[in-house]
C-alpha beads as a LAMMPS data file, in Angstrom:
LAMMPS data file: protein, C-alpha beads

190 atoms
189 bonds

1 atom types
1 bond types

-500.0 500.0 xlo xhi
-500.0 500.0 ylo yhi
-500.0 500.0 zlo zhi

Masses

1 110.0

Atoms # bond

1 1 1 -15.261 6.636 -11.460
2 1 1 -11.657 5.379 -11.389
3 1 1 -9.776 4.749 -8.160
4 1 1 -7.547 7.803 -8.602
5 1 1 -10.526 10.069 -9.295
6 1 1 -12.288 8.621 -6.255
7 1 1 -9.308 9.350 -3.969
8 1 1 -8.995 12.845 -5.462
9 1 1 -12.699 13.510 -4.777
10 1 1 -12.308 12.339 -1.188
11 1 1 -9.313 14.612 -0.722
12 1 1 -11.256 17.602 -2.020
13 1 1 -14.228 17.052 0.296
14 1 1 -12.167 18.568 3.129
15 1 1 -13.495 16.529 6.045
16 1 1 -11.202 17.410 8.951
17 1 1 -9.583 14.717 11.047
18 1 1 -7.452 14.940 14.138
19 1 1 -3.912 13.651 13.772
20 1 1 -2.483 11.174 16.226
21 1 1 0.520 12.013 18.369
22 1 1 2.722 9.697 16.300
23 1 1 1.801 11.576 13.120
24 1 1 3.516 14.724 14.343
25 1 1 6.924 13.126 14.969
26 1 1 9.391 12.656 12.132
27 1 1 12.095 10.007 12.002
28 1 1 14.249 9.466 8.907
29 1 1 14.065 6.085 7.196
30 1 1 16.562 3.569 8.549
31 1 1 18.007 0.526 6.794
32 1 1 16.665 -1.749 9.562
33 1 1 13.121 -0.559 8.893
34 1 1 13.674 -1.008 5.174
35 1 1 14.797 -4.623 5.599
36 1 1 11.898 -5.438 7.927
37 1 1 9.430 -3.943 5.469
38 1 1 11.073 -5.779 2.585
39 1 1 10.884 -9.315 3.976
40 1 1 8.976 -8.987 7.222
41 1 1 5.646 -10.556 8.152
42 1 1 3.575 -7.717 6.681
43 1 1 5.255 -8.063 3.283
44 1 1 4.710 -11.822 3.280
45 1 1 1.058 -11.569 4.399
46 1 1 0.385 -8.810 1.884
47 1 1 1.921 -10.863 -0.928
48 1 1 -0.116 -13.925 0.048
49 1 1 -3.358 -11.960 0.206
50 1 1 -2.793 -10.219 -3.126
51 1 1 -1.737 -13.479 -4.817
52 1 1 -4.903 -15.135 -3.495
53 1 1 -6.977 -12.269 -4.855
54 1 1 -5.234 -12.535 -8.226
55 1 1 -5.791 -16.302 -8.233
56 1 1 -9.510 -15.761 -7.546
57 1 1 -9.750 -13.196 -10.370
58 1 1 -7.623 -15.274 -12.733
59 1 1 -5.143 -12.438 -13.414
60 1 1 -2.688 -12.407 -15.001
61 1 1 -4.256 -14.740 -17.520
62 1 1 -0.832 -16.055 -18.569
63 1 1 -0.747 -18.081 -15.337
64 1 1 -2.995 -21.144 -15.028
65 1 1 -5.594 -21.344 -12.268
66 1 1 -3.916 -24.178 -10.371
67 1 1 -1.250 -24.509 -7.686
68 1 1 1.542 -23.685 -10.139
69 1 1 -0.322 -20.549 -11.200
70 1 1 -0.708 -19.515 -7.562
71 1 1 3.027 -19.980 -7.025
72 1 1 3.736 -17.766 -10.027
73 1 1 1.265 -15.142 -8.818
74 1 1 2.786 -15.233 -5.330
75 1 1 6.287 -14.785 -6.723
76 1 1 5.087 -11.944 -8.900
77 1 1 3.332 -10.203 -5.994
78 1 1 6.254 -10.662 -3.632
79 1 1 8.533 -9.237 -6.305
80 1 1 6.168 -6.301 -6.679
81 1 1 6.135 -5.692 -2.914
82 1 1 9.949 -5.862 -2.801
83 1 1 10.409 -3.510 -5.764
84 1 1 7.810 -1.095 -4.414
85 1 1 9.402 -1.068 -0.996
86 1 1 12.850 -0.478 -2.511
87 1 1 11.552 2.383 -4.685
88 1 1 9.824 3.868 -1.634
89 1 1 13.004 3.612 0.431
90 1 1 15.092 5.362 -2.222
91 1 1 12.507 8.066 -2.865
92 1 1 11.949 8.649 0.838
93 1 1 15.679 9.189 1.311
94 1 1 15.785 11.491 -1.711
95 1 1 12.700 13.578 -0.852
96 1 1 13.067 13.257 2.955
97 1 1 9.603 11.722 3.310
98 1 1 8.656 8.623 5.229
99 1 1 5.540 6.493 5.014
100 1 1 3.562 6.822 8.213
101 1 1 2.745 3.626 10.074
102 1 1 -1.008 3.609 10.427
103 1 1 -2.433 4.609 13.799
104 1 1 -6.195 4.825 14.426
105 1 1 -7.618 8.300 14.058
106 1 1 -8.668 10.436 16.994
107 1 1 -11.697 11.555 14.958
108 1 1 -15.220 11.957 16.308
109 1 1 -17.388 10.837 13.397
110 1 1 -17.335 7.822 11.090
111 1 1 -16.934 9.805 7.865
112 1 1 -13.731 11.431 9.127
113 1 1 -12.401 8.068 10.307
114 1 1 -13.262 6.508 6.937
115 1 1 -11.505 9.284 5.021
116 1 1 -8.477 9.100 7.310
117 1 1 -8.179 5.335 6.739
118 1 1 -8.696 5.439 2.964
119 1 1 -6.029 8.118 2.589
120 1 1 -3.619 6.193 4.848
121 1 1 -1.430 4.911 1.986
122 1 1 -0.955 8.496 0.755
123 1 1 0.139 9.879 4.130
124 1 1 3.847 10.598 4.647
125 1 1 5.871 12.272 7.349
126 1 1 8.558 14.840 6.593
127 1 1 10.443 17.479 8.594
128 1 1 7.589 19.865 7.652
129 1 1 4.925 17.600 9.154
130 1 1 2.466 15.037 7.849
131 1 1 0.967 15.493 4.398
132 1 1 -0.375 13.511 1.457
133 1 1 2.117 12.411 -1.183
134 1 1 2.154 10.414 -4.402
135 1 1 5.203 8.468 -3.161
136 1 1 3.317 5.240 -2.354
137 1 1 0.977 5.123 -5.367
138 1 1 3.765 5.892 -7.834
139 1 1 6.049 3.238 -6.334
140 1 1 3.215 0.663 -6.379
141 1 1 2.320 1.342 -10.010
142 1 1 5.955 1.416 -11.135
143 1 1 6.699 -1.865 -9.346
144 1 1 3.610 -3.458 -10.894
145 1 1 4.805 -2.450 -14.349
146 1 1 8.402 -3.539 -13.725
147 1 1 7.400 -6.976 -12.454
148 1 1 5.517 -7.749 -15.680
149 1 1 8.795 -7.565 -17.599
150 1 1 9.956 -10.955 -16.308
151 1 1 6.907 -12.793 -17.626
152 1 1 6.982 -14.647 -20.908
153 1 1 4.781 -12.073 -22.671
154 1 1 7.070 -9.170 -21.820
155 1 1 6.269 -5.791 -20.319
156 1 1 2.532 -5.006 -19.967
157 1 1 1.956 -1.460 -18.763
158 1 1 -1.828 -1.770 -18.334
159 1 1 -1.634 -5.021 -16.417
160 1 1 1.165 -3.670 -14.209
161 1 1 -0.732 -0.460 -13.494
162 1 1 -3.796 -2.515 -12.576
163 1 1 -1.675 -4.594 -10.171
164 1 1 -0.307 -1.384 -8.626
165 1 1 -3.772 0.103 -8.126
166 1 1 -4.885 -3.188 -6.571
167 1 1 -1.938 -2.942 -4.165
168 1 1 -2.885 0.588 -3.099
169 1 1 -6.541 -0.446 -2.704
170 1 1 -5.415 -3.357 -0.525
171 1 1 -3.440 -0.972 1.693
172 1 1 -6.522 1.263 2.032
173 1 1 -8.690 -1.735 2.943
174 1 1 -6.134 -2.852 5.520
175 1 1 -6.188 0.658 7.017
176 1 1 -10.004 0.562 7.102
177 1 1 -9.824 -2.749 8.974
178 1 1 -7.357 -1.227 11.446
179 1 1 -9.536 1.854 11.913
180 1 1 -12.862 0.094 12.417
181 1 1 -11.605 -3.014 14.266
182 1 1 -14.553 -3.711 16.619
183 1 1 -12.818 -5.483 19.506
184 1 1 -10.510 -4.209 22.209
185 1 1 -7.909 -6.898 21.506
186 1 1 -5.952 -6.347 18.293
187 1 1 -3.747 -8.826 16.488
188 1 1 -0.093 -7.704 16.465
189 1 1 -0.201 -6.756 12.777
190 1 1 -3.279 -4.496 13.215

Bonds

1 1 1 2
2 1 2 3
3 1 3 4
4 1 4 5
5 1 5 6
6 1 6 7
7 1 7 8
8 1 8 9
9 1 9 10
10 1 10 11
11 1 11 12
12 1 12 13
13 1 13 14
14 1 14 15
15 1 15 16
16 1 16 17
17 1 17 18
18 1 18 19
19 1 19 20
20 1 20 21
21 1 21 22
22 1 22 23
23 1 23 24
24 1 24 25
25 1 25 26
26 1 26 27
27 1 27 28
28 1 28 29
29 1 29 30
30 1 30 31
31 1 31 32
32 1 32 33
33 1 33 34
34 1 34 35
35 1 35 36
36 1 36 37
37 1 37 38
38 1 38 39
39 1 39 40
40 1 40 41
41 1 41 42
42 1 42 43
43 1 43 44
44 1 44 45
45 1 45 46
46 1 46 47
47 1 47 48
48 1 48 49
49 1 49 50
50 1 50 51
51 1 51 52
52 1 52 53
53 1 53 54
54 1 54 55
55 1 55 56
56 1 56 57
57 1 57 58
58 1 58 59
59 1 59 60
60 1 60 61
61 1 61 62
62 1 62 63
63 1 63 64
64 1 64 65
65 1 65 66
66 1 66 67
67 1 67 68
68 1 68 69
69 1 69 70
70 1 70 71
71 1 71 72
72 1 72 73
73 1 73 74
74 1 74 75
75 1 75 76
76 1 76 77
77 1 77 78
78 1 78 79
79 1 79 80
80 1 80 81
81 1 81 82
82 1 82 83
83 1 83 84
84 1 84 85
85 1 85 86
86 1 86 87
87 1 87 88
88 1 88 89
89 1 89 90
90 1 90 91
91 1 91 92
92 1 92 93
93 1 93 94
94 1 94 95
95 1 95 96
96 1 96 97
97 1 97 98
98 1 98 99
99 1 99 100
100 1 100 101
101 1 101 102
102 1 102 103
103 1 103 104
104 1 104 105
105 1 105 106
106 1 106 107
107 1 107 108
108 1 108 109
109 1 109 110
110 1 110 111
111 1 111 112
112 1 112 113
113 1 113 114
114 1 114 115
115 1 115 116
116 1 116 117
117 1 117 118
118 1 118 119
119 1 119 120
120 1 120 121
121 1 121 122
122 1 122 123
123 1 123 124
124 1 124 125
125 1 125 126
126 1 126 127
127 1 127 128
128 1 128 129
129 1 129 130
130 1 130 131
131 1 131 132
132 1 132 133
133 1 133 134
134 1 134 135
135 1 135 136
136 1 136 137
137 1 137 138
138 1 138 139
139 1 139 140
140 1 140 141
141 1 141 142
142 1 142 143
143 1 143 144
144 1 144 145
145 1 145 146
146 1 146 147
147 1 147 148
148 1 148 149
149 1 149 150
150 1 150 151
151 1 151 152
152 1 152 153
153 1 153 154
154 1 154 155
155 1 155 156
156 1 156 157
157 1 157 158
158 1 158 159
159 1 159 160
160 1 160 161
161 1 161 162
162 1 162 163
163 1 163 164
164 1 164 165
165 1 165 166
166 1 166 167
167 1 167 168
168 1 168 169
169 1 169 170
170 1 170 171
171 1 171 172
172 1 172 173
173 1 173 174
174 1 174 175
175 1 175 176
176 1 176 177
177 1 177 178
178 1 178 179
179 1 179 180
180 1 180 181
181 1 181 182
182 1 182 183
183 1 183 184
184 1 184 185
185 1 185 186
186 1 186 187
187 1 187 188
188 1 188 189
189 1 189 190
């Protein structure tokens, strides 16, 4: 089962989950928030983590598995994060949707909490309330494809789409970690 089919199946299962108070408020996207998301600590940590994962997997294969290859992978991932964030900012202004900053669910059971966390990257806020949108996945996949164009081999749609899906999966895993964090103290980025 592919990642998209898996997320679609989860969406169809219809497990209810209580929304948090922050989910119900809508604030338009501001340039300050865009700039912080573009080059802030989350973007840097996300790029480092994804570049490390790519280094471990050995993808893209055009980069060697040494320090120079890691630098290239890090630059590629940071470029992907920047392009994705810019596409998201433009689309959110156009469609009047905003990515929701993840807040732990007020759910009672683990299955509802799990579903809420996995669907976190798809959740957006608009004047009509919170709903699921393809804004984040489309921007991730498009940025993954666009970033492959600067490599020596040229544009690779399959490799870029794979990088985009990996980015969305990473966001879902980060939301799962935020949701099921076992201790009372939380790091500032969780």
